[in-house]
C-alpha positions in Angstrom: 18.3 8.1 51.5 16.8 5.9 48.9 19.7 3.5 49.0 19.3 3.3 52.7 15.6 2.4 52.4 16.4 -0.1 49.6 19.0 -1.7 51.8 16.6 -2.1 54.7 13.9 -3.4 52.5 16.3 -6.0 50.9 17.6 -7.0 54.4 14.0 -7.6 55.8 12.9 -9.4 52.6 15.9 -11.7 52.8 15.3 -12.3 56.6 11.6 -13.1 55.9 12.6 -15.5 53.1 15.2 -17.2 55.3 12.8 -17.6 58.2 10.0 -19.0 56.0 12.4 -21.2 54.0 13.7 -23.0 57.0 10.3 -23.9 58.4 10.0 -27.7 58.4 6.4 -27.8 59.8 3.6 -29.3 57.7 0.7 -27.4 56.3 -2.8 -28.1 57.6 -3.6 -29.9 54.3 -0.5 -32.2 54.7 -1.5 -32.9 58.3 -5.0 -33.9 57.1 -3.4 -36.2 54.5 -1.2 -37.8 57.2 -4.3 -38.2 59.4 -6.1 -40.1 56.6 -3.1 -42.3 56.0 -2.8 -43.2 59.7 -6.5 -44.2 59.8 -6.1 -46.2 56.5 -3.1 -48.0 58.1 -5.2 -49.1 61.1 -8.3 -50.0 59.1 -6.3 -52.0 56.5 -6.0 -54.7 59.1 -9.7 -54.7 59.9 -12.9 -55.7 58.3 -14.6 -52.5 57.2 -18.2 -52.0 56.0 -18.9 -48.6 54.3 -22.6 -48.7 54.5 -24.7 -49.5 57.5 -27.1 -52.5 57.0 -30.6 -51.3 56.0 -32.1 -53.6 58.5 -30.1 -52.2 61.3 -28.6 -55.5 62.1 -25.0 -54.6 63.1 -22.7 -57.3 64.2 -21.0 -57.2 67.6 -18.0 -58.8 69.3 -14.2 -58.7 69.1 -14.3 -59.8 65.5 -17.1 -57.5 64.4 -16.5 -55.2 61.4 -15.8 -51.5 61.6 -18.9 -49.6 60.3 -18.4 -46.2 58.7 -20.8 -43.8 60.5 -20.6 -40.9 58.2 -20.3 -40.4 54.5 -16.9 -38.7 54.7 -15.2 -41.4 56.8 -14.6 -39.3 59.9 -15.9 -41.9 62.3 -15.8 -45.8 62.2 -17.4 -48.0 64.9 -16.8 -51.6 65.9 -19.5 -52.8 68.4 -17.9 -54.9 71.2 -21.0 -55.2 73.4 -24.5 -53.9 72.5 -25.7 -52.6 75.7 -29.3 -51.8 76.5 -31.8 -50.7 73.9 -30.5 -47.6 72.2 -33.4 -45.3 73.1 -31.5 -42.6 75.0 -33.5 -39.3 75.0 -32.0 -36.1 73.7 -30.2 -34.1 76.6 -29.8 -37.2 78.7 -26.6 -37.1 80.8 -24.4 -39.8 79.5 -21.2 -40.8 81.4 -18.5 -42.8 79.7 -15.2 -44.5 80.4 -12.7 -44.5 77.7 -9.1 -45.4 76.7 -7.8 -43.7 73.6 -4.7 -44.6 71.4 -3.0 -42.4 68.8 -3.4 -43.8 65.3 -0.6 -41.5 64.2 1.8 -43.3 66.5 0.4 -46.7 65.4 1.0 -45.8 61.8 4.6 -44.7 62.5 5.6 -47.7 64.6 3.2 -50.5 63.7 2.3 -51.1 67.4 -0.5 -49.7 69.3 0.9 -47.1 71.8 0.0 -46.9 75.5 -3.6 -45.7 75.9 -4.8 -42.7 77.9 -8.2 -42.2 79.6 -10.3 -42.9 82.6 -11.3 -46.5 81.9 -8.7 -47.9 84.3 -7.8 -44.8 86.3 -10.8 -43.2 87.9 -8.5 -40.6 89.4 -8.6 -38.9 86.1 -12.2 -38.0 86.8 -15.6 -38.6 85.2 -16.3 -37.9 81.5 -19.9 -37.0 80.4 -21.9 -35.1 77.9 -25.5 -34.3 77.3 -26.7 -36.5 74.4 -27.4 -34.5 71.2 -27.1 -31.1 73.0 -24.7 -29.0 71.1 -25.5 -25.8 73.1 -23.4 -26.8 76.1 -19.6 -26.6 75.9 -19.3 -29.5 78.4 -20.9 -31.7 75.7 -19.3 -30.3 72.5 -15.8 -30.4 74.1 -15.7 -34.1 73.4 -16.6 -33.7 69.8 -19.4 -35.2 68.0 -17.7 -38.5 67.1 -18.1 -40.1 70.6 -21.8 -39.5 70.6 -22.5 -41.2 67.3 -22.5 -44.9 68.5 -25.2 -44.3 71.1 -28.1 -44.6 68.7 -26.8 -48.2 68.0 -25.7 -49.5 71.4 -27.3 -47.5 74.2 -26.2 -47.5 77.8 -23.7 -50.2 78.9 -22.7 -50.5 75.2 -19.0 -50.8 74.5 -17.5 -49.8 71.2 -14.1 -49.2 69.5 -14.3 -46.0 67.7 -11.9 -44.4 65.1 -12.3 -40.7 65.2 -10.7 -38.1 63.0 -9.5 -34.9 64.7 -12.5 -32.8 63.4 -14.9 -35.1 65.2 -12.8 -35.4 68.4 -11.9 -33.2 71.3 -12.4 -29.6 70.3 -9.2 -28.5 72.1 -7.2 -30.9 69.9 -8.6 -30.2 66.4 -5.6 -28.3 65.3 -3.2 -31.1 66.2 -4.8 -33.3 63.5 -4.3 -36.5 65.4 -6.7 -39.5 64.8 -7.5 -41.7 67.8 -8.9 -45.1 68.4 -11.2 -45.0 71.4 -12.4 -47.9 73.5 -15.6 -46.4 75.1 -18.3 -47.8 77.5 -21.4 -45.6 77.9 -23.0 -45.4 81.3 -26.3 -43.8 82.7 -24.6 -42.8 86.0 -21.3 -42.0 87.4 -21.5 -44.9 89.9 -21.9 -47.6 87.1 
């Protein structure tokens, strides 16, 4: 009897070792490292400023620098167009049009992949959130990264935004893919 149990134990241990030994998937830590590398590849071709100017005078335009918006480097913003005064009240409904590009694909190929979003295709529907309202899943589903530029650009502002997965769509956090967003913020769906 004991030999039979020993045989089954050895068989299951060997099977478990074989199954885990053949797993080519990356650990979450390795995916995070790859994500950081992909962002660094993209930002290496950009002018990056790690600290926001104390006077609040941020440059805008196609050649503007990317500003780091948080201490950990999860979000970087390039202001393309300033928009209106950035005095959007908390809980205001903010609509946005966007196109996003996978920076993982960019890092792998050296060319920007095709974008996805609703900037050019309104059939994809409207995108919106309640500014600084983290109690609604309709707001938090987009992540915190896309809301960060609003205090600098306001409505009708347009930014390029590098967003790490932890600050992006909540449904995609586990995929650990960084994105470059081209976003325009709007006060209403008809704008």
